[in-house]
Backbone as CSV, one residue per row, in Angstrom:
resi,resn,N_x,N_y,N_z,CA_x,CA_y,CA_z,C_x,C_y,C_z
1,MET,0.956,-1.141,0.128,0.107,0.322,-0.206,1.017,1.017,0.229
2,LYS,0.685,2.068,-0.687,1.478,3.425,-0.995,0.655,4.271,0.043
3,VAL,2.014,4.973,0.745,1.154,6.331,1.971,2.718,7.240,1.619
4,ILE,1.891,8.257,2.266,2.230,9.807,2.271,2.773,10.029,3.419
5,LEU,3.962,10.075,4.130,4.969,10.110,5.210,4.016,12.041,5.594
6,LEU,3.569,12.034,6.697,3.179,13.539,7.379,4.325,13.830,8.169
7,GLU,5.258,12.830,8.896,6.100,12.717,9.725,7.990,13.046,9.615
8,ASN,8.729,13.162,9.645,9.968,12.270,9.944,9.973,10.941,10.535
9,LEU,10.445,10.093,10.346,10.210,8.558,10.361,11.607,7.518,10.652
10,ARG,12.055,7.339,11.218,13.559,6.816,11.390,13.098,5.517,10.803
11,LYS,14.533,5.517,9.866,14.557,3.991,9.031,13.057,4.070,8.387
12,ILE,12.329,5.049,7.976,11.267,4.847,7.267,11.455,5.539,6.203
13,GLY,11.752,7.223,6.570,11.600,7.820,5.470,10.778,9.632,6.390
14,SER,11.296,10.567,5.159,10.806,11.525,5.501,9.775,12.462,5.313
15,ILE,9.480,13.205,5.043,8.195,14.092,4.897,7.975,14.485,3.330
16,GLY,6.477,13.655,3.417,6.378,13.786,1.777,7.087,13.091,1.025
17,ASP,7.462,11.757,1.925,8.113,10.744,0.814,6.593,9.798,0.303
18,VAL,6.672,9.277,-0.368,5.771,8.487,-1.130,6.086,6.579,-0.701
19,ILE,5.641,6.261,0.174,6.575,5.090,0.278,5.247,3.635,0.206
20,ASP,5.824,2.859,-0.006,5.538,1.355,-0.095,4.947,0.460,1.225
21,VAL,4.460,0.633,1.758,4.345,-0.353,3.286,3.362,-1.662,3.333
22,ARG,3.648,-2.674,4.024,2.032,-3.603,4.230,1.173,-2.645,4.634
23,ARG,-0.061,-3.377,4.404,-1.477,-2.505,4.703,-1.923,-2.793,5.868
24,GLY,-0.904,-3.242,6.576,-1.434,-3.546,7.818,-1.015,-2.277,8.479
25,PHE,0.184,-2.497,8.581,1.484,-1.388,9.215,0.546,0.119,8.715
26,ALA,0.071,0.583,7.566,-0.326,1.244,7.088,-1.149,2.001,7.921
27,ARG,-2.589,1.341,7.696,-3.980,1.209,8.459,-3.859,1.710,9.677
28,ASN,-3.217,0.123,10.558,-2.776,0.351,12.248,-2.495,0.941,12.389
29,TYR,-0.708,1.675,12.301,-0.126,2.633,12.836,0.376,3.886,11.978
30,LEU,0.485,3.957,10.730,0.666,5.121,9.972,-0.005,5.647,10.269
31,ILE,-1.604,5.521,9.662,-2.505,6.715,9.308,-3.256,6.215,10.501
32,ALA,-3.243,5.377,11.669,-3.880,5.317,12.721,-3.144,6.284,13.847
33,ASN,-2.105,6.405,13.418,-1.743,7.960,14.244,-1.361,8.959,13.512
34,LYS,-2.046,9.542,12.661,-1.845,10.374,11.278,-0.026,11.407,11.274
35,LYS,0.568,9.869,11.156,1.653,9.742,10.646,2.092,9.778,9.019
36,ALA,0.895,9.453,8.382,0.933,9.298,6.767,-0.636,8.891,6.604
37,LEU,-0.673,9.710,4.904,-2.004,9.352,4.083,-1.809,8.594,3.476
38,HIS,-3.507,8.146,3.239,-2.931,7.061,1.741,-2.624,8.326,0.658
39,ALA,-1.810,6.973,-0.466,-1.283,8.330,-1.373,-1.634,8.525,-2.644
40,SER,-3.421,9.199,-2.757,-3.936,9.238,-3.480,-3.592,11.044,-4.868
41,LYS,-4.007,11.139,-5.361,-3.861,12.016,-6.640,-3.634,13.715,-5.330
42,GLU,-5.627,13.433,-4.949,-5.167,14.771,-4.213,-4.397,14.503,-3.151
43,ASN,-4.412,13.747,-2.153,-3.453,13.636,-0.943,-2.003,13.896,-1.159
44,ILE,-1.247,13.979,-2.120,-0.458,13.780,-3.230,0.038,15.664,-3.297
45,LYS,-1.137,16.360,-4.042,-1.535,18.006,-4.059,-1.040,18.628,-2.673
46,GLU,-2.169,17.959,-1.763,-2.016,18.354,-0.717,-0.972,18.752,0.071
47,VAL,-0.212,17.116,0.241,1.002,17.310,1.064,2.109,18.163,0.689
48,GLU,1.842,18.229,-1.013,2.571,19.025,-1.866,2.513,20.519,-0.454
49,LYS,1.017,21.274,-0.106,0.757,22.341,-0.174,1.321,22.639,0.968
50,ILE,1.116,21.694,2.015,1.364,21.876,3.551,2.778,21.510,3.807
51,LYS,3.934,21.098,2.940,4.914,21.084,3.477,6.255,21.388,4.610
52,ALA,5.400,22.848,4.183,6.530,23.759,4.759,6.169,23.375,6.346
53,GLN,4.650,23.806,6.442,4.214,23.236,8.005,4.507,22.166,8.623
54,LEU,4.389,20.973,8.150,4.677,19.696,8.504,6.251,20.164,8.891
55,GLY,6.823,20.619,7.844,8.114,20.903,8.641,8.269,21.769,9.292
56,LYS,8.041,22.495,10.016,7.508,23.739,11.019,7.882,22.970,12.502
57,LYS,6.319,21.547,12.289,5.839,21.202,13.046,6.916,20.033,14.063
58,ASP,7.677,19.508,12.838,8.700,18.403,12.873,9.783,19.105,13.720
59,GLN,10.381,20.660,12.919,11.001,21.260,14.056,10.927,21.413,15.150
60,GLU,9.763,21.743,15.926,9.125,22.339,17.431,9.465,20.621,17.877
61,LYS,9.278,20.074,17.191,9.005,18.315,18.375,10.387,17.728,18.508
62,MET,11.231,18.260,17.410,13.025,18.211,17.707,13.368,19.111,19.042
63,LYS,12.836,20.731,18.786,13.411,21.299,20.252,13.240,20.935,21.237
64,GLY,11.778,20.317,21.209,11.613,19.817,22.697,11.952,18.645,22.837
65,ALA,12.147,17.602,22.240,13.397,16.179,21.959,14.209,16.462,22.901
66,LYS,15.055,17.647,22.339,16.581,18.106,22.641,16.792,18.852,24.053
67,LYS,15.433,19.111,24.597,15.188,19.398,25.886,15.207,18.605,26.791
68,ILE,14.248,17.365,26.387,14.506,16.228,27.215,16.014,15.982,27.326
69,PHE,16.617,15.291,26.253,17.538,15.243,25.853,18.471,15.289,27.102
70,GLU,18.699,16.422,26.836,19.633,17.323,27.531,19.162,16.819,29.441
71,SER,18.647,16.821,29.568,18.144,16.672,31.270,17.862,15.101,31.224
72,ILE,17.792,14.491,30.360,17.909,13.059,30.762,18.735,12.242,30.580
73,ASN,19.311,12.775,29.079,20.674,11.736,28.954,21.866,11.354,29.845
74,ASN,22.362,10.073,29.676,23.485,9.413,30.535,22.877,9.625,31.952
75,LYS,21.816,9.348,32.572,21.269,9.767,34.101,21.052,8.568,34.306
76,LYS,21.012,8.209,35.328,20.657,6.881,35.927,19.528,6.785,37.253
77,PHE,19.172,6.168,36.908,17.411,5.529,37.700,17.374,4.760,38.461
78,VAL,16.908,4.454,39.296,17.049,2.836,40.577,15.581,2.555,40.456
79,ILE,15.543,1.292,40.305,14.321,0.746,40.267,14.359,-0.324,41.624
80,LYS,13.849,-0.378,42.147,13.963,-1.483,43.511,12.349,-2.720,43.179
81,LYS,12.846,-3.584,43.211,11.744,-4.700,42.524,12.555,-6.220,43.916
82,LEU,11.511,-7.074,44.075,11.246,-8.244,44.225,12.578,-9.152,43.597
83,SER,13.148,-9.995,44.214,14.240,-10.882,43.876,14.231,-11.548,44.399
84,THR,14.636,-12.941,43.906,15.247,-14.357,44.448,16.519,-14.068,44.738
85,GLU,17.030,-15.186,45.930,18.814,-15.251,46.685,19.010,-15.440,45.806
86,ASN,19.330,-15.819,44.298,20.636,-15.770,43.066,20.234,-14.719,42.111
87,ASN,19.967,-13.489,42.995,19.701,-11.962,41.983,18.325,-11.827,41.184
88,GLU,17.594,-12.829,40.757,16.697,-13.008,39.383,15.253,-12.243,39.828
89,LEU,14.783,-11.645,39.267,13.379,-10.484,39.366,12.644,-11.618,39.471
90,TYR,10.926,-11.341,39.924,10.334,-11.945,40.196,9.231,-11.164,38.647
91,GLY,9.599,-11.868,37.372,8.610,-10.951,36.497,10.274,-10.298,36.162
92,SER,9.725,-9.110,34.932,10.624,-7.910,34.752,10.447,-6.727,34.790
93,VAL,11.399,-5.959,34.966,11.118,-4.603,34.981,11.060,-3.911,33.354
94,LYS,9.809,-3.594,33.023,8.564,-3.007,31.371,9.082,-1.498,31.546
95,PRO,8.934,-0.994,30.352,8.986,0.157,29.846,8.109,1.251,31.065
96,THR,6.722,0.886,30.672,5.875,1.473,31.935,6.781,1.600,33.082
97,GLU,7.272,0.736,34.002,7.764,1.199,34.880,8.855,1.687,35.013
98,ILE,9.673,2.059,33.739,10.880,3.103,33.622,10.119,4.435,33.458
99,SER,9.012,4.556,32.647,8.436,5.450,32.500,7.714,6.032,33.697
100,LYS,7.202,5.670,34.218,6.713,6.428,36.090,7.972,6.817,36.675
101,ILE,9.509,5.818,37.088,10.130,6.491,37.497,10.929,7.828,37.065
102,ILE,11.041,7.569,35.411,11.285,9.338,34.762,10.093,10.231,35.287
103,PHE,8.810,10.359,34.954,8.015,11.096,35.988,8.079,11.348,36.513
104,GLU,8.652,10.617,37.974,8.530,10.819,40.077,9.679,11.641,39.462
105,LYS,11.115,11.008,39.248,12.353,11.970,39.366,12.137,12.814,38.709
106,GLU,11.751,13.302,37.114,12.240,14.619,36.422,11.153,15.418,36.366
107,LYS,9.664,14.491,36.324,8.833,15.165,36.044,8.665,15.308,34.464
108,LEU,9.165,14.435,33.618,8.920,14.690,32.215,8.136,13.162,31.721
109,GLU,6.738,14.019,30.706,6.546,12.224,30.317,6.932,11.658,29.120
110,ILE,7.272,10.698,29.600,7.750,9.964,28.740,7.177,8.545,27.897
111,ALA,6.564,8.377,27.036,5.576,7.802,26.758,6.255,5.989,26.537
112,PRO,5.632,5.054,27.083,6.735,3.424,26.925,7.300,2.860,25.848
113,SER,6.126,3.422,24.786,6.131,2.847,23.829,7.597,3.653,22.989
114,MET,7.821,4.714,23.301,9.212,5.572,23.120,10.448,4.615,23.690
115,ILE,10.349,4.102,24.815,11.346,3.350,25.626,11.844,2.080,24.887
116,GLN,13.108,1.864,24.293,13.613,0.151,23.814,14.767,-0.101,24.784
117,LEU,14.463,-1.274,25.064,15.020,-2.437,26.092,16.236,-2.515,25.435
118,ILE,17.383,-2.831,25.848,18.724,-3.292,24.663,18.439,-4.544,25.059
119,LYS,18.190,-5.081,26.186,18.046,-6.200,26.640,16.894,-7.038,27.771
120,GLU,15.891,-7.361,27.755,15.163,-7.413,29.222,15.884,-7.649,30.035
121,ILE,14.946,-7.011,30.977,15.205,-6.530,32.512,14.950,-7.472,33.250
122,LYS,15.252,-8.752,33.810,15.101,-9.615,34.850,16.208,-10.052,36.043
123,SER,16.711,-9.235,35.748,17.954,-9.806,37.092,18.434,-8.075,38.058
124,LEU,19.284,-8.569,38.994,19.743,-7.114,39.665,20.595,-6.689,38.787
125,GLY,20.972,-5.590,38.891,22.309,-5.016,38.082,22.099,-4.202,37.475
126,ASN,23.103,-3.237,36.326,23.027,-2.084,35.543,22.358,-2.089,34.380
127,PHE,21.097,-1.641,33.690,21.255,-1.857,32.289,21.063,-0.922,31.835
128,LYS,21.580,-0.295,30.030,21.324,0.439,29.740,19.862,0.422,28.808
129,VAL,19.052,1.393,28.735,17.793,1.632,28.066,18.045,2.819,27.279
130,ARG,17.196,2.896,26.065,17.658,3.607,24.468,16.013,4.383,24.755
131,ILE,15.953,6.066,24.710,14.841,6.276,24.457,14.568,7.235,23.149
132,ASP,13.647,6.275,22.347,13.844,7.480,20.965,12.916,8.745,21.436
133,LEU,13.511,9.738,20.922,12.503,11.202,21.689,12.400,11.579,20.198
134,HIS,12.652,11.692,19.608,12.514,12.353,17.614,13.164,11.112,16.714
135,SER,12.933,11.142,15.691,13.353,10.136,14.836,15.278,10.667,14.540
136,GLN,15.447,11.611,14.713,16.335,12.328,14.972,17.389,12.158,16.069
137,ILE,16.503,11.551,17.226,17.906,11.956,18.721,16.851,10.715,19.519
138,GLN,18.039,10.129,20.114,17.836,9.158,20.565,18.943,9.326,22.496
139,ALA,18.464,9.095,23.640,18.426,9.482,24.743,19.161,7.918,25.405
140,THR,20.152,7.815,26.021,20.513,6.708,26.804,20.606,7.201,28.225
141,ILE,19.398,6.283,28.821,19.699,6.265,30.443,20.314,5.201,30.678
142,ASP,20.738,4.667,32.307,20.653,3.849,33.145,20.021,3.232,34.464
143,ILE,19.663,1.981,34.209,18.617,1.581,35.664,18.959,1.072,36.123
144,LYS,19.592,1.016,37.297,19.750,0.220,38.203,18.995,-0.487,38.888
145,VAL,18.728,-2.169,38.947,17.431,-2.716,39.474,18.220,-3.256,40.921
146,GLU,17.901,-2.521,41.976,18.057,-2.963,43.527,17.077,-4.456,44.108
147,ALA,17.246,-4.774,44.919,16.859,-5.977,45.686,15.880,-5.011,46.558
148,GLU,14.886,-5.127,46.511,13.717,-4.373,47.628,13.430,-5.217,48.705
149,GLU,13.485,-6.363,48.682,13.327,-7.873,49.838,13.677,-8.977,48.883
150,THR,14.724,-9.831,49.810,14.444,-11.266,49.378,13.848,-12.223,49.775
151,THR,13.462,-13.526,49.410,12.334,-13.626,49.682,12.932,-15.301,50.095
């Protein structure tokens, strides 16, 4: 299915690009989240007209992402979880928990979908986590998982 991008998307394309993607990805993600339009002749003309506005919006998003990047990049956050005697967690640390910790400590709202775990956090220790703030800006934070209680 051919779509026109309304945002710069990492590894996919930039504003105004007409790309061919799978129908489900287009319908369920790109079009549903207003990141793209179906590539009809009318929509292509419309996007050409509003390309400058879309570029300005993207620049504003990038400025916001840079501010967040400067305040959280390379910071360390501590999460306390229940663990076993051999330092394994009951369950794992999920992006929603990381998002809550960042909000509590820094008062910044980061969607769990922006948080990319480099490897699953299932034990005590230090872990690197990447946060995709914008298509061109990624921050890295350290997550230290400590034992809350041992059973």
